[in-house]
C-alpha positions in Angstrom: 21.7 -55.1 176.4 18.6 -54.0 178.2 20.3 -53.8 181.6 21.9 -50.5 180.4 18.5 -48.8 180.2 17.7 -46.1 182.7 14.5 -46.6 184.6 12.1 -43.8 184.0 11.4 -42.0 187.3 7.9 -42.5 188.7 6.8 -38.9 188.9 3.5 -37.9 190.4 1.6 -36.0 187.7 0.4 -33.5 190.3 3.1 -31.1 191.4 1.2 -29.3 194.1 -2.1 -30.0 195.8 -3.9 -28.0 198.5 -7.1 -29.7 199.4 -9.2 -30.2 196.2 -7.0 -27.7 194.3 -4.2 -29.4 192.3 -1.6 -28.0 189.9 0.0 -30.4 187.5 3.6 -30.1 186.4 2.8 -28.7 182.9 0.7 -25.9 184.4 3.4 -25.2 187.0 6.0 -24.9 184.2 3.8 -22.3 182.5 3.3 -20.3 185.7 7.0 -20.4 186.7 8.2 -19.7 183.1 6.0 -16.6 183.0 7.0 -15.4 186.5 10.7 -16.0 186.0 10.6 -14.5 182.5 8.9 -11.4 183.9 11.5 -10.9 186.6 14.3 -11.4 184.1 12.7 -8.9 181.7 12.5 -6.3 184.5 16.1 -6.8 185.3 17.1 -6.3 181.6 15.0 -3.1 181.4 16.6 -1.6 184.5 20.1 -1.8 182.9 20.6 1.3 180.8 24.0 0.0 179.8 22.4 -2.8 177.8 20.2 -0.4 175.9 22.7 2.4 175.4 20.5 4.7 177.5 17.0 4.4 179.1 15.1 1.3 177.9 12.4 2.0 175.3 9.9 0.1 177.5 9.0 1.1 181.1 8.6 -1.3 184.0 5.0 -0.4 184.2 4.5 -1.3 180.6 6.2 -4.7 180.9 4.0 -5.4 184.0 0.9 -4.7 181.9 2.2 -6.7 179.0 2.5 -9.9 181.0 -1.3 -10.5 180.9 -1.4 -10.0 177.2 1.5 -12.2 176.3 0.1 -14.9 178.6 -3.1 -14.9 176.7 -1.2 -14.9 173.5 0.8 -18.0 174.6 -2.3 -19.9 175.7 -4.7 -19.0 172.9 -2.1 -19.2 170.2 -0.6 -22.4 171.6 -4.0 -24.1 171.7 -5.0 -22.8 168.3 -1.8 -24.0 166.8 -2.2 -27.5 168.1 -5.7 -27.6 166.8 -4.8 -26.4 163.3 -1.4 -27.9 162.8 -1.5 -31.2 164.7 -5.0 -32.6 165.1 -7.6 -30.7 163.0 -9.7 -33.7 161.9 -10.3 -34.7 165.5 -11.3 -31.2 166.6 -13.6 -30.8 163.7 -15.4 -33.9 164.9 -15.2 -32.9 168.6 -15.2 -29.1 168.7 -16.0 -28.9 172.4 -12.6 -30.6 173.1 -10.9 -27.5 171.8 -11.6 -25.8 175.2 -10.4 -28.8 177.3 -6.9 -27.4 177.9 -6.4 -29.6 181.0 -6.3 -32.7 178.6 -3.1 -31.3 177.0 -2.3 -30.3 173.5 -0.3 -27.1 172.9 1.9 -26.0 170.0 5.1 -23.9 170.4 4.7 -22.4 166.9 1.1 -21.5 167.6 2.1 -20.0 170.9 4.8 -18.0 169.2 2.4 -16.6 166.7 0.1 -15.7 169.6 3.0 -13.8 171.2 3.6 -12.0 167.9 0.0 -10.8 167.8 0.2 -9.7 171.5 3.5 -7.9 170.9 2.2 -6.0 167.9 -1.1 -5.1 169.5 0.4 -3.9 172.8 3.3 -2.0 171.2 0.9 -0.2 168.8 -1.5 0.6 171.6 1.3 1.8 173.9 3.3 3.7 171.2 6.4 1.7 171.8 8.8 -0.1 169.5 7.5 -3.4 168.3 11.0 -4.7 167.7 12.3 -3.8 171.1 9.3 -5.4 172.8 9.9 -8.4 170.6 13.5 -8.4 171.7 12.7 -8.4 175.4 10.0 -11.0 175.0 12.2 -13.5 173.1 15.2 -12.8 175.4 13.3 -14.3 178.3 11.3 -17.0 176.3 14.0 -19.8 176.7 13.2 -19.8 180.4 9.7 -21.0 179.7 10.9 -23.4 177.0 13.3 -25.1 179.3 10.6 -25.6 182.0 8.1 -26.7 179.5 10.4 -29.4 178.1 11.2 -30.6 181.6 7.5 -30.9 182.3 7.1 -32.9 179.1 9.7 -35.3 180.5 8.1 -35.5 183.9 4.8 -36.3 182.3 6.4 -39.0 180.2 5.0 -37.5 177.0 6.4 -36.4 173.6 9.2 -39.0 173.9 11.9 -39.7 171.5 12.3 -42.2 168.7 13.3 -45.8 169.3 17.0 -46.4 169.7 19.5 -49.1 170.3 19.1 -50.5 173.9 22.9 -50.2 174.3 22.5 -46.4 174.4 23.5 -45.6 178.0 20.7 -43.1 178.6 17.9 -44.9 176.6 14.6 -45.1 178.5 11.4 -47.0 178.3 8.5 -44.6 179.0 5.6 -46.0 181.0 3.0 -44.5 178.6 4.6 -45.9 175.5 2.4 -48.7 174.2 5.4 -50.3 172.3 7.6 -50.2 175.4 10.7 -49.6 173.3 14.0 -48.1 174.5 13.8 -44.4 173.3 15.8 -41.2 173.3 14.8 -38.9 176.1 14.3 -36.2 173.5 12.4 -33.9 175.9 15.8 -33.4 177.7 17.6 -32.9 174.4 15.1 -30.2 173.5 15.4 -28.7 177.0 19.1 -28.4 176.5 18.9 -26.9 173.0 15.8 -24.7 173.2 16.2 -23.7 176.8 19.8 -23.7 178.1 21.7 -23.2 174.8 19.3 -20.6 173.4 19.2 -18.7 176.7 23.0 -18.7 176.9 23.5 -17.5 173.3 21.0 -14.7 173.7 22.4 -13.7 177.1 25.9 -13.3 175.6 24.5 -11.3 172.7 22.7 -9.0 175.1 25.9 -8.6 177.1 27.7 -7.4 174.0 25.0 -4.9 173.1 22.5 -6.7 170.9 19.6 -4.9 172.6 20.9 -1.6 171.1 19.9 -2.9 167.7 16.1 -3.4 167.7 15.2 -6.8 166.1 18.6 -8.4 166.7 17.6 -10.6 169.6 14.2 -11.3 168.1 15.8 -12.5 164.9 18.4 -14.5 166.7 15.8 -16.2 168.8 13.7 -17.1 165.7 16.7 -18.4 163.8 18.4 -20.4 166.6 15.1 -21.8 167.8 14.3 -23.0 164.3 17.7 -24.7 164.1 17.4 -26.2 167.6 13.8 -27.5 166.9 14.8 -29.1 163.6 17.8 -30.8 165.3 15.6 -32.0 168.2 13.0 -33.4 165.8 15.6 -35.9 164.5 15.3 -37.6 167.9 11.7 -37.0 168.7 8.9 -39.4 167.8 6.4 -37.7 165.5 2.8 -37.3 166.7 1.0 -40.5 166.1 -1.9 -38.9 164.2 0.5 -37.2 161.8 3.6 -39.4 161.5 6.3 -38.5 159.0 5.4 -36.1 156.3 7.1 -35.2 153.0 10.6 -36.6 152.7 10.7 -37.9 156.2 10.1 -34.4 157.6 7.9 -33.9 160.7 5.4 -31.1 161.3 7.8 -29.5 163.8 10.4 -29.3 161.1 8.1 -27.9 158.5 6.8 -25.2 160.8 10.4 -24.3 161.8 11.7 -23.8 158.2 10.0 -20.4 157.8 11.5 -19.3 161.1 15.0 -19.7 159.6 14.2 -17.3 156.8 12.4 -14.8 159.1 15.2 -14.9 161.6 17.9 -14.2 159.0 15.9 -11.3 157.5 15.5 -9.7 160.9 19.2 -10.1 161.8 20.4 -8.6 158.5 17.9 -5.8 158.9 18.9 -5.0 162.4 22.6 -4.9 161.4 22.0 -2.7 158.4 19.7 -0.4 160.3 22.2 0.1 163.1 21.6 1.2 166.7 19.3 4.2 167.3 20.5 7.2 169.2 19.6 7.6 172.8 17.0 10.2 171.8 15.3 7.8 169.5 15.5 5.0 172.0 13.4 6.9 174.7 10.7 8.3 172.4 
């Protein structure tokens, strides 16, 4: 029953244009995600109640860290896409690696880039790696939500074909098959953005930041679960398709996250909360 399909909105790919200067939706999502995440991080650091005393990271330090985590997201995200999703193409066209405006970023690569940024900045500043990881991942769902919404606006990374009778099935303009599909970008926005943010916020309210590594572990675990669930509705990248046993690259890259997240959570619970003296060292 095709008449039940929802027409995909005709979005302008350019979100903001001032003269010859144009910002596309995906770039705007990155900018807003980083700015809103930074503001939220500052708010969390100002609340001594959440940390059981003064936060182990100063406002000046988090301000300086924004530049490094931004570089980690961009460099790691691009490197991850090149290595995990389209390596043969980039081997043949190495100059295309630097054409970020043509798209192609990987969450898992961006996450690894953030890990490197967190470890380097924490070591350089003499602060807790786990606490910096906690505050970074506590705000990360904001960027994930905006990024998935930008995917939807761009009409990219659409879902798998579905029964036309599904009330919210859509035909995406850029889909060469013109099939009714799941709007999986919105599913992922809900899981990786709204749900993940809500769970972490509740954990923070009940004192999770007092146990270094708890929020970091919860983020890694829950994101991995959310990504695997979302991949069941998302169309695999055309150049990769389905891999072993019907798994997708997104699923395979998320499996190690489940293990790492569980290890961090168990470790944070067993280690316990540091005393206020330890927290402000």
